[in-house]
Each structure stands twice: as C-alpha cells, then as structure tokens.
N, C-alpha and C positions, 0 to 999 in steps of 0.2 A: 471425363470432366476436365476442362481447360484450367490453366493456372489462375486465370482471372476469376473463373467461377468458384474455384476452391477458396481463394482469398475472400471473395464476397460471402461465401457461406461461413467461413471462420469469423469474419467480421460480424455477421448476424449472431453467431453463437456468443461472441464476446460481448456484444451489446446487450443481448438477452441476459447474460450473467450479471452484467453491470446494473441494469435497471431492475430486474426482478430480485436479484440477490440483495442489492442495496435497500430497496423498498421493503423487502421481507424482514431483514435484520432490524431496520428502523421500526417497523410495525410491531415486531415481537418485543423490542425494547420498550416501546410505549405501553404495550399490554402488560408486561411484567412490572413496569413502574406503577401502573394503575393498580395492579393487584397488591403490591407491597406498600403502596401509599408513599413512595419516595422514588427518587431516580435510581433505576437499576443500573448496575455497572455496564451492562450491554448497551443501554441507551447512551451512556457517557462515552463509550468507545465509538459509537456511531457518530456522535457529535464531534468528537475529537478527530475522527478520520476525515469527515467532510470538511472540517475547518482547515486541515493541512493540504487540501487538494491543490491549492494555488502553487505549491512548490513543484508540482509536476512540470510546469512550464519552464522554469530555469533549469530543472534537472534534465529535461529533454534537450534543451539548448546545449548544456554541457556535454551530454552524451551523444549529441547529434542523432537523437532518436527520430525515426521516421515512421509514418503510418500510411497505409494504402489510401489512394485517392478516393475510394468508395466510402471511406469512413466519414460520417457527418462531423463537421467541425463547429466550433464556437463562431458567432458572427464576427465580421471584420472589426467591429468597434471594440471587441473584447480586449481589455488591456493586457492580458497575458497570452498573447498568441506567438510566443517565442518558438514554439515547436514548428518544425518544418511543415508548412501548409496550414498551420493553425492548430490550436489545442482541440483535441477530440471533445465533442459535446457530452460524451458519457463519462468524462473524468470525475466530476463532482460526486454523482451518485455511485459511480463505480468504485470510488475510494472506500466507501463503506463495505461493499461486497468483498473487495480485495484485501483490506486490512483487518476486517472483523472475522472472516472465516477461519484463518489460521489460529487465532487465540481461542475461538470456540472449540476447534478440534483439539488444540493443545490442552485445554482445561479438562476436556472429557478424557483424553489419554492419561493425563496426570492423575486424575481421580481414580481411574481404573488401576493404574500401576500402584498407587498408594494403597488401595484396598487389597489388591492381589498380593503385593510383596511387602506391605507394611513399611513403606518408605516415607521419608519426610516430605510433606506436601510443598513447602516453599521451594526447596531445591528442585523438585520435580517440575514445578510450574516454570521455573527459569530454564531448565534443561529442555523440556518438551517445547516450550515456546520458541527457543532458539533453533532447535532441530526441525520442527515442523515448518517454521517460517522460512528457513533456508531451503528445505526441500520444495516447499510451495513455490517460492520465487524461481528456483532453478527449473522446475517443471513448467510453470506458467510462462515465465519470461524467456528462459533459455531454450526450451524445446517447443512448447505450444505456440508461443508468440513468434519466435524467430523462424522456425522451420515451416510453419503454416502461413506465415506472412501477415500476422496481425500487427506486428511492429518489429523494427530492426534497429540495430545500433551501428552507427558509422564510426565511432571512436571507442577503442579499448586500450588498456595499458598492457604492453607486451609482457607475456608470461603469466598474466592474471586473468586470462580469458580462455574460452574454448572455441574451437573452429576459427582461430584468428586468421584474418586476411580474407575472409569470405563475407558475403552478405548475411550469413547466419551466425556471425560471431556474437558471443555473449560474455560480458564481464562477470566473473564469479564473485567479485566484491559487491556486486549488486545484490546477490543472494544473501551475503553476509549482512548487509545493511538491513534488508527486509527481515532477516532472522532476529537481529537486535531489536527492531521495532516490534516484532511479534512477541519477543520475550517480555518486554515491558508491558505490552497490552495484555498478555496472558496473566502476568502477575496481578495487574489491576483488576482483571475479570475474575480470577479464581482465588485470590488471597482474601478470604472473608473472616471477620471476627465472629465472636459468639452471637452477635446480633445480625449476622449475615451482611455486614457493611464492608464495602471495599476500603482500601487504604485512603482513597480520596474522600469517601464519605466520613471516615473516622476523623480525618483532618478538618473537614468543613464543619462537622458537628462540634468539634472542640473550639472552633472560632465563634460559632453562633448557634444558639438553641432555637432560633426562629427557623421554621421549616422552609419558608420561601427563601430567606437569605442563605441558609445552608445549601439549598439546591443550586442557587445562583453561583455560590462559591465552588460547588462541585463542578459545575459546567466550566467555570473559568479555569479551575485547576486541571481539568481533563484537556482543555484546549492548549493550555500552556505546556503541560507534560508532553502532549503529542508533538508540539512544535519543537520543544527542546531536544527530544530524541530524534525526530525526523531530520531536523536541520543539522544536528551533530553528526549523524551517520552519512548524510549526503553532501555535507559541506566539502569533503575531500574531492568529490567529483568536480565542483566548481574550481577548486584550487588547482587540480591537475589540468583542467582545461586552460586556465590562465598561464600555467607554467609550460603548456604545450607538451605534456608528458603522454597524452592520449593520442598517439599518431599512427597506431597500427591498424591496418585494415582499410577497407574502401571508404573514402571520405566524400565521394560523389553521391548523387541521388541514388537511393537504394530501391526505389520503385519506379518502374517504367511509366511514362506518361506524366511525370511531374516535371514542370519546367524548372530549370536551375534559377535560383534567385538568391541574393545575398540575405544573410540573416540579420536581425536587428542587432 
C-alpha cells in the first residue's frame, strides 16, 4: 500500500471516529437526559465540546498544524479557515468525540479504583482525568496522527517535543493541555451529589428553581467553563507564536501536493 493510500485510509478512520463518535455521545446524552428528566452531565459536556471547536482554527495557526489534502475542508467562506488549506469539516462534531471520550473512560476508571481500593472519589477523578487525557492526546496526536499522516505540526518548542526536527514532531505540552481539559471535564461528569447532580447542575439549581431556566443556566455554565479551561491551556501556544519561540523543526509544507501560500 502506498503512502497516499495509507493516509487516505487513516483519514477515513479519523472521520468515522469523529462523526460516529460525536453523534453517538450526543445521542446517549439526549437519551440519558430524557430518562432523568433533566440535562445529563454527558450532554452538557457534548454541548461544551462543540461550542469550543472554533478555537481549533487559531490553535492550528499557532502550531502550524497541517492536514492531508484528501481531508474534506470547510467551505471557502468559512470565517475560521486559518488552518493551512482550510479547517477540516469534521472538526465541530469531532470535538465531541475527541473531548468526551477521555472523561467517560476516566470516570469509569475512577469508580473502579474507588470501589476496589476505597480511595476518595474527588481526587481520583482529577488524577484519572489528567492521566487519561494526557495519554489519550499523546497516543492520538503524537503517534496516530503524526506517524500515520492524519495531521502534523510545523512548529514546536525546543526541548518540549518528541521527534524534533522531523515531520513527525509532536509537542508534549499539547498532551498536558488536553490532560488538563480532560481533568476538568472528568470532574464535571463524575462528581455527583446525593441527587446525582453535577457541580454545574447544583449551581444552576441554586440560582433558579424553574426547570427550564435552570437548564439554560447549566448550558451557559458548561459553555463558559469549557472556554475558560480551553483558552487558558492553549493561550500559551498563541503567545509563543507571537514571541517566535516555536521555531524548531520543518516550517515548510508538511504534505506533498499542497501549494505554498501565505497564512492569514
């Protein structure tokens, strides 16, 4: 199988994961919400994840991230086409699959460890969320994505990346950022009170006793929380780009067949 065919197959796998995974988590969240007659934490995470997907564009710009030409992109009129060649069309729904899976796995792991070793749940949620999120990003971004050609990074900070100076280089601080995001999402998903309410629901119920208003407040809080964490952990990428600290490695086009063009 040629390199082009391998990349095309990996792209198909990635898109399948994005669309099926994202749609499945959202559908499950809706079902669970219907069953408990209020917004389930899983659905809130899905909403929060898809709400922050716009940050992918400036993040890709800062990291000089590139995707293979066979990957479908957003239309030309899309306002956030800062990524080289345009933002992948699977990004919005893919954010649900990418950011919800680690917290789901982390909560399951934390509950198992808590039951098995009688450990405190809050600390387990934070620890498992950070660990699983870090490993998930390292495996998905650093190895699956980079080595198989789903996406590649043109800029990394010297000493903070693996395979520096090659088209397969990967910044380890990206995994740390995803780990922090996963840690917060894991806590929001798994930290339930005696009424099985998440911290967001407890807050919204304290503001309003009206079910509709409380639900809207929960959605608003989930979106704000997702943005605060995501922006805080990825803001350093934008800062280092402006300070020109990310200069290690290949900065030219990383996929053959892509015409060189200036970025916005």
